[in-house]
C-alpha positions, 0 to 999 in steps of 0.5 A, a space after each residue: 708845808 709841814 711843821 714839827 710838833 714838840 714831843 708830848 708828855 702824856 703823863 697828865 693826859 693819861 691820868 685825866 682821860 683814861 678810857 677816853 678818846 682825846 683831840 689834841 692840838 699843838 699850842 706852840 708851846 705845848 700840846 693841849 687836850 681840847 676835846 674829850 669823849 667816849 667815842 672817836 666819832 664824838 670827838 671828831 664831831 665836837 672838833 668840827 663844831 668848834 673849827 678845830 683843824 687837824 687835831 691829833 686824835 687818840 684813845 687813852 687806854 683805861 689800864 696802863 701797859 706798854 703803849 705806843 702812839 
């Protein structure tokens, strides 16, 4: 069974996490960054430790430009 997630406003996430890898989860009301780190593996490991299943993991660029997820 798949569920649809609402669109994510990345504006605040980009401002707060430039140059970092982030794990995002759908809270039902909105999307929330639950883990942030310098590497993808670091973020994956922390999600596993916290029992977070199926996060969206992405890199936030340090310099902004056209970026499509």
